[in-house]
C-alpha positions in Angstrom: 160.9 50.1 138.1 160.5 50.8 141.8 157.4 49.6 143.7 156.1 53.2 143.8 156.5 53.6 140.1 154.6 50.4 139.4 151.9 51.4 141.8 151.5 54.7 140.1 151.1 53.0 136.7 148.5 50.6 138.1 146.6 53.5 139.6 146.5 55.1 136.1 145.2 51.8 134.7 142.3 51.8 137.2 141.1 55.4 136.5 138.0 55.6 134.3 138.5 57.5 131.0 142.3 56.9 131.1 143.2 54.3 128.5 146.7 53.4 127.3 147.1 56.3 124.9 146.0 58.9 127.5 148.2 57.2 130.2 151.3 57.5 127.9 150.4 61.2 127.2 150.2 61.9 131.0 153.5 60.1 131.8 155.3 61.8 128.9 154.1 65.2 129.9 154.8 64.8 133.6 158.1 62.9 133.2 157.2 59.9 135.3 154.1 57.9 136.4 154.4 59.2 140.0 154.6 62.8 138.8 151.1 62.4 137.2 149.7 62.4 140.7 151.7 65.4 142.0 151.5 67.8 139.1 149.1 70.7 139.4 145.7 70.4 137.8 146.2 73.4 135.5 149.3 71.8 134.1 147.5 68.5 133.4 144.7 70.4 131.6 147.2 71.5 128.9 147.2 67.9 127.7 144.8 67.1 124.9 141.9 65.0 126.1 142.4 65.7 129.8 139.6 67.4 131.5 138.4 68.2 135.0 136.5 64.9 135.5 139.6 62.9 134.6 141.9 64.9 136.8 139.4 64.6 139.8 139.4 60.8 139.2 143.2 60.6 139.5 143.0 61.4 143.2 140.2 59.0 144.2 141.5 56.9 147.1 139.8 53.8 145.6 142.2 53.7 142.7 145.2 53.8 145.0 143.7 51.0 147.2 142.9 48.9 144.2 146.4 49.2 142.8 147.9 48.3 146.2 145.7 45.2 146.4 146.5 44.0 142.9 150.2 44.7 143.4 150.1 42.5 146.5 148.4 39.8 144.5 151.0 39.7 141.7 153.8 39.8 144.2 152.4 37.0 146.3 151.8 34.9 143.2 155.2 35.4 141.5 153.6 37.3 138.5 156.1 39.5 136.8 155.4 42.7 134.8 156.9 44.8 132.1 156.4 48.5 131.5 156.0 49.8 127.9 159.5 51.3 127.9 161.3 48.3 129.5 163.8 46.2 127.5 161.8 43.0 128.0 158.5 44.6 126.7 157.7 43.1 123.3 159.6 45.2 120.8 157.0 45.2 118.0 154.3 46.1 120.5 156.2 49.2 121.6 155.5 50.7 118.1 151.7 50.5 118.6 150.2 53.7 119.9 147.5 51.9 121.9 149.7 49.1 123.3 149.2 48.4 127.0 151.2 50.6 129.3 151.8 47.6 131.5 151.8 43.9 130.9 151.7 41.0 133.4 153.4 37.7 132.5 154.1 34.3 133.8 156.3 31.5 132.5 159.7 31.5 130.7 159.2 34.1 128.0 162.4 35.1 126.1 161.7 37.6 123.3 165.4 38.5 122.6 166.3 38.3 119.0 163.3 36.0 118.2 161.0 35.9 115.3 157.4 36.2 116.3 154.4 34.9 114.4 150.8 35.2 115.6 148.5 32.3 114.5 144.7 32.8 114.8 141.5 31.5 113.5 138.1 29.9 114.2 137.3 28.1 117.4 135.7 25.4 115.3 138.8 24.2 113.5 138.3 21.5 110.8 140.7 18.6 109.9 141.8 20.7 107.0 142.7 23.7 109.3 144.4 21.4 111.8 146.6 19.9 109.0 147.5 23.4 107.7 148.3 24.7 111.1 150.5 21.8 112.1 152.3 21.7 108.8 153.0 25.5 108.9 154.6 25.3 112.4 156.5 22.1 111.6 158.0 23.7 108.6 158.9 26.9 110.4 160.4 25.1 113.4 164.1 25.3 112.2 163.8 29.1 112.4 162.7 28.8 116.1 160.0 31.4 115.9 157.8 32.3 118.9 154.1 31.3 118.2 151.6 33.7 119.7 147.9 33.0 120.0 145.0 33.5 122.3 144.9 30.1 124.0 141.2 29.6 122.9 139.5 26.6 121.3 140.3 25.6 117.8 143.1 27.2 115.9 144.7 28.9 118.9 145.3 25.8 121.0 146.2 23.8 117.9 149.0 26.2 117.0 150.2 26.4 120.6 150.3 22.7 121.1 152.1 22.3 117.7 154.7 24.8 118.9 155.2 22.8 122.1 155.5 19.5 120.1 158.3 21.1 118.0 160.1 22.6 120.9 159.2 26.2 120.1 158.3 29.0 122.5 154.6 29.8 122.6 152.8 32.7 124.2 149.1 32.8 125.2 147.6 36.3 125.3 144.8 36.2 127.8 141.6 38.2 128.0 141.5 38.1 131.8 143.9 38.1 134.8 146.5 35.4 135.5 144.4 34.1 138.4 142.4 31.9 136.1 142.4 30.1 132.8 139.7 30.3 130.1 138.5 28.0 128.8 138.9 25.9 131.9 139.4 22.7 129.8 142.7 24.1 128.6 144.1 24.2 132.1 145.8 20.9 131.3 148.1 22.7 128.9 149.2 25.5 131.1 152.3 23.8 132.5 153.6 23.0 129.0 153.0 26.5 127.8 154.8 28.0 130.8 157.8 25.7 130.3 157.9 26.6 126.6 157.0 30.3 126.8 154.2 31.6 129.0 151.2 33.9 129.3 150.8 37.6 128.8 147.9 39.9 129.8 147.1 43.5 130.6 144.2 42.5 132.8 144.1 42.3 136.6 143.0 39.4 138.7 139.7 41.2 139.2 138.9 41.0 135.4 136.6 38.3 133.9 136.8 36.9 130.4 134.2 39.3 129.0 133.6 39.7 125.3 135.1 43.2 125.2 138.3 41.9 126.8 138.8 39.4 124.0 138.5 42.1 121.4 140.9 44.3 123.4 143.3 41.4 123.8 143.5 40.9 120.0 145.6 44.1 119.6 148.3 42.5 121.7 148.3 39.3 119.5 148.5 41.4 116.4 150.9 44.0 117.7 153.6 41.9 119.2 154.2 39.8 116.0 156.0 40.5 112.8 153.1 38.8 110.9 149.7 37.3 111.6 148.5 34.1 110.0 144.7 33.4 109.8 144.3 29.6 109.4 140.5 29.3 109.1 137.7 31.7 109.7 134.0 32.1 109.1 132.7 35.3 107.5 132.8 37.0 110.9 135.0 36.3 113.9 137.6 37.5 116.3 140.5 36.4 114.1 139.3 38.8 111.4 139.4 41.6 114.0 143.0 40.6 114.7 143.8 40.7 111.0 142.3 44.2 110.7 144.3 45.4 113.7 147.5 43.9 112.2 146.8 45.7 109.0 146.3 49.0 110.9 149.8 48.4 112.4 151.2 47.9 108.9 152.1 44.3 109.7 151.9 41.5 107.2 148.8 39.3 107.3 148.6 35.9 105.7 145.5 33.6 105.1 145.2 30.1 103.9 142.6 29.9 101.1 139.8 27.3 101.1 137.0 26.0 98.9 134.5 28.6 97.9 131.6 27.0 99.8 133.4 26.0 102.9 132.0 28.0 105.9 135.3 28.2 107.8 137.2 29.4 104.7 134.9 32.3 103.9 136.8 34.7 106.2 140.2 33.8 104.8 139.0 33.9 101.2 137.5 37.4 101.8 140.8 38.6 103.3 142.6 37.5 100.2 140.0 38.8 97.8 140.0 42.2 99.5 143.8 42.3 99.5 143.9 42.4 103.3 146.1 39.3 103.4 148.7 37.5 101.4 147.5 34.1 100.1 149.4 31.4 102.0 149.7 28.0 100.4 152.8 26.9 102.3 155.4 28.2 104.7 157.6 29.1 101.7 155.2 32.0 100.9 155.6 33.4 104.3 159.4 33.0 104.2 159.6 34.8 100.8 157.3 37.7 101.7 159.0 38.3 105.2 162.4 38.0 103.7 163.4 35.1 105.8 164.6 32.9 102.9 168.2 33.9 103.3 168.2 32.7 106.9 166.7 29.3 105.9 167.8 28.5 102.4 167.5 24.7 103.0 164.3 24.7 105.0 162.2 21.7 104.0 160.3 21.0 107.2 161.1 19.0 110.2 160.4 15.3 110.2 157.7 14.2 112.7 159.0 12.4 115.8 159.2 8.8 114.8 159.6 7.1 118.1 156.9 8.4 120.5 156.7 6.2 123.6 153.3 4.6 123.6 151.7 2.4 126.3 150.3 -1.0 125.3 146.7 0.3 125.0 147.9 3.3 123.1 149.9 1.2 120.7 146.9 -1.1 120.0 144.6 1.9 119.2 147.3 3.5 117.1 147.9 0.4 115.1 144.2 0.0 114.5 143.8 3.6 113.3 146.8 3.3 111.0 145.3 0.2 109.4 141.7 1.3 109.2 141.8 5.1 108.8 139.3 7.4 110.5 137.1 5.7 113.1 134.5 6.7 115.7 135.2 6.3 119.4 132.6 3.5 119.8 134.0 1.6 116.9 137.6 1.8 118.2 136.4 0.5 121.6 134.5 -2.4 120.0 137.3 -3.4 117.6 140.1 -3.0 120.2 137.9 -4.8 122.8 138.3 -2.0 125.3 135.7 -0.1 127.4 134.6 3.2 126.0 135.7 5.2 129.0 139.2 3.7 128.7 139.4 4.5 125.0 138.2 8.1 125.6 141.0 8.9 128.2 143.6 7.0 126.1 142.7 9.0 123.0 143.1 12.3 124.9 146.6 11.2 126.0 147.5 10.2 122.5 146.3 13.5 121.2 148.6 15.3 123.6 151.5 13.2 122.4 150.7 14.3 118.8 150.1 10.8 117.4 146.4 11.1 116.6 144.0 14.0 115.8 140.2 14.4 116.6 137.9 15.1 113.7 134.3 16.3 113.4 131.7 13.6 114.1 133.7 12.1 117.0 136.1 10.6 114.5 139.8 10.1 115.2 142.7 9.4 112.9 146.4 8.5 113.2 148.9 11.2 112.3 
């Protein structure tokens, strides 16, 4: 698209009362984004849902100025974009009526001929959920799917880190502009994500990570994937919203079952009980239902990396955890004769290498 066309699309994005569905109606009726701003008012009023107030707003100078400022920002910061009819726009998302008219992206995203799975769930992931999430992605790795999630705490970051560990593309769908990262603590993962996929958002740099933006973002997570997997969820939560959206798009939804009384299995159990999700007990269930078996008849899972390079201190901690099982940070420091601050930073590095996992109660265990 030309600069003028992109600016016209961004002007539409900024006009109140014009969402993605209405923007697409306007563009289709007028023939191009630019023509929306040159067509006569009486012609625009023929479009269902377009009234005088909306037409008047099209020509407010503030929307043109805002679009020009944001276009300068994305250009200056090497942020690329894709229009909803472009070849590099997510194919599955094109079939969603309310998909974003324009997406901004950063990284090395390659969607061509790739299987795409969205993995979502609670921000308070348990050791059970972590194990399920990692095992699922490990087993699917030979098929080289793209793992999509929201880059949030819990299941999201677990899935995206697992994808990176197994050399898969992963895409973080953000609820704000590409000028920031939320939560800030996940900034340490951005380089790895961009090397192994990247970030997508419909939001400008002027947008904050407000609650309504997360809910809006969820339709992208659900819409761009062939299927959505809910790993763990309480009775209510954003992942259940994503599952509902995926169902509305006629996409397959999967959920891992859990024990009846477990708080973070309630949402998954309800999805299964209400027939809103297929019960997922292993990757084999997903392969069968999606019809991927023929492409991976011998799939048995990928062996974990056996020879991770560990520093002397990391090796000592790993050996201790292997021998003694789950241990608290203070106990590890005491038994390994190391200061707590040293153990804390070392455990973080080991977690990023995928050789240990944190558990509730400040416990850690070797993988």
